[in-house]
N, C-alpha and C positions, 0 to 999 in steps of 0.2 A: 407621034408614035402609036402603034396599035398594041394592045395588051390582050393576053389570053384569059387572065384570071381576075382582072379588075376592069372597071370602066372609068374613064376620066372625061368629064364634061365641063366646059367653061362657058358661062353666060353672065353678062352684066357684072363683071369683075369678081364673080364667085365661082370657084372651082369645086366640083362635087366628085369625089373619088368613091366609087362603089365597089366593095368586095363582091366578086361575081362568080361564086361557086355554090349556087343555092341548093343543088342536089346533095351537097355534103355540109350544108349549113355554113358555107364560106370558110371551111377549115383551112388552117395555115400549113403550107408545106414550103420547101425552099423556093419553088417557082413563084408562089404568091409573095413571099417576103422579098425576093429579088425585084419583082415587078413593082411592088409597093415602094420599095426604096428608090428605084429608078424614077417612078412617077413623082415622088417628092422632089427629086433633083430637077425634073422637067418643069414642075410648077414654080420652083424658085426662080427659074430663068424667065418666067412670063411676067413681065413688069405690070401687065394689066390686071393680074390676079391680086385681089386685096384680102380675100377670105377663103379658107378651105373648109369644106364640110366632108367628113367621112361617114359613110353609111354602108349598109349591107343589102344585097339582093335577097328577096324571099323573106323568110320568117326569122332570120338571124342577122345580127351585126357581124360577129365572128364567134363561132361556138368553140374555139380553141384550136389546138394543133391537130393535124391529121394523125389519128391514132395509129393508122397503118404505117405511117412513116416512123413514129416513135418506136414501134415494136422492133424495128430492124437496126436501131442505132446502137453503136458501141460507145464507150466513154469518150473517145476522141471525137467521133462524129456528133455525139450529143453536145459536146462543148461548142463545136463549130455551129451547130444548129442554134443553140442559145445565143451565141455571140452575134450571129447574123440577125436574129430578131432584135437583140439589144441595139445593134448599130442602126437598124432601121428606125427604132423608136427614139434613139438619140437624135437622129436626123429629123424626125417628126417634131420633137421638142424644140429643136433649134430653128424651126421655120420662123422667118421674120414676121409672117402674117398671122393673124388669129386663126386657130384651128378648132373647129367645133365637132365633137363626136355626136352624131345623130343616131342614137341607139334604138333600133326598131324592133329588136327581139333579144335573142341570147347573146350576151357578151361574157363569155366564160373563158377562163385560162388566158390565152393570148389575146382574145377579144377584149377582156377586161383590162389587160395590160395596155392595149392600144388606146382604149378609151381614156385611161388614166394619164397617158402621155399627151393628150390633147389639152388645150387651154381650159375648156369646160365641156360639160356633157349635157345634152338634151336627150331625154329618154321618153319612150312611149310608156303608157301605163302597163303594157304587157311585157316590157323589157325585164330581163333577169340578169343578174351579175353574180360573179363568183370566181374563186380560184380553186377548182376542184381537183387539182393535180394530185393531192394526197391520196385520192381514190385509185390512182394508178401506181402508187408507191413512189411518187415523184414530188418535186416542189416546183413552184413557178420558175421559169427560166428567162423570161424577157423583162425582168425588173419588177415583177409583181410584188415580191415581198418588200421591196424598198419603197416603191411608189405608194403602195397601199398604206404602209405604216406612216408615211409622211402625210397622207391625205386624211386618214381616219384615226390615227393613233396606233401605238404599238399593240395594245391589248386587243383592240378590235381586229387588227391585221392578223395577229396570231390566231385568234378564234376562227376567223374566216379561212385562213390558210390551213390550219390544223384540222378543222372539221370538214372542209370542203363544202360548207353550206352555201346554197344558192339563195340569194336575197332578191326581193322585189325592187322595182324602181322606187317605190315609196320609202322602203327601208334604206336604200342607197342614198336617197335624197336626205333623209334624216341624219345619216352619217356624214354627209358632205361629199360623198363620192359623185353624186349627180347634182346638177345645178337647177335644171328645170324638168318638170314632168308634164307631158301633154297626152291627150287621147291619141291612140294610134293613128286614127284617120286624119288627124291634123298635124302630126309630128313634123313632117317635112315642111309643110307650109309655115308652121310657127318657127322652125329652125331657120328657114330662109328669111323670115322677117327680121330675126336677130342678125343674120349675116348681112342683110341690106343696111341695117343700122350701122354696123361696123364698117362696111364698105364706104359709107358716106362720111366717115370721120377722117381726120388728118392722119396721113400715113406715118409721119415722123412721131407724132404723139402716141399712136397705137404701138409702134415698135418700141418706143421708150418705156411705156407702161409694162409691156411684156418682158422686156429686158430687165427692168429694175425689180419687178416682183420675182421673176425666176432666179436672178442672180443675188438678190438681197435676202432671200428667204432663209438661207442657212448661215448668214453672216450676222455678226453682232450688230445691234441696233445703230450704234454710232457710225460704223462703216457703211451699213446699208443706207442710212440717211445721206451720207456723203455721196454714195452712188446715185441716189435720187436727185440730189442737188446738181450733180454734173449733167444728168439727163434732162432735168428741168431747164438748165441754161442752154443746152444744145437745141431745145425746141425753138428758141428764139432765132435760130438760123433758118427756120422753115418759113416759107411764104404762108403756110396755113395758120401760123400763129398770128401773123399780121391780119389775115383775113378774118380769123375767128374773133379777135378783139374788136376789129372794126365793125363787123356784123353785129356784135353785141351792143356796141355804142350807138349804132344806127338802127337798132331794133328791127333787124331782118335776119333771115336764116343764112348761115354761112355757106359759101360755095367753095369747098376745099378743092385744091388743084389735083390732089392725088400724086404729087411729085415730092421727091425727097428734098430737093433744093429749088 
């Protein structure tokens, strides 16, 4: 499928989705959100894709919502706009495969919310993060208050959302919002290195790790560990488990099949 506001490229088991409205810093409107949501569904259907990278064209990842759109919303349409963004980000978080945000520039408002919905974030040294909606008399609407608090703690989330302060990639790294920081000129190369490492792993184990961490995070420790034990045992139904243990004992690199069964 062709898209107007994003680009989707697949190569060597890695899909790269690029927000592609550079003239407006990849600002989000309903068309972008709908195409993004549709692209996630399309990627889920591609069995050959093992990792997804999100990035932005030009000097921004996503600089937030299109302010011209926000200006014309009434309360009902504003709720519909927020829900459409939330549904897309729930779909992003529910992806079976690892998702990496490759933040090349501004990740503000909805852009920061998209990054937080990914499994982890690689950022350029020039990247900037924030939830500046307060400066428009608004609050984050795509889950920003909730994901930010879970990632960096309530006090930091309140400070960032209440002041609208923009932070550097280094500060975001110190808070735990960003996982890795690279020079801008090598950001995509370094992100692809990580994606290739993930793409070479066993699919069942990768999915199990993502499922257990995501679903066990807000559960009491005993039940979360029970969830882990179930997922651990299911890995033994995978041919990759047999290959991985055999390769270790034979002192060679494993050759995972990339198959679920």
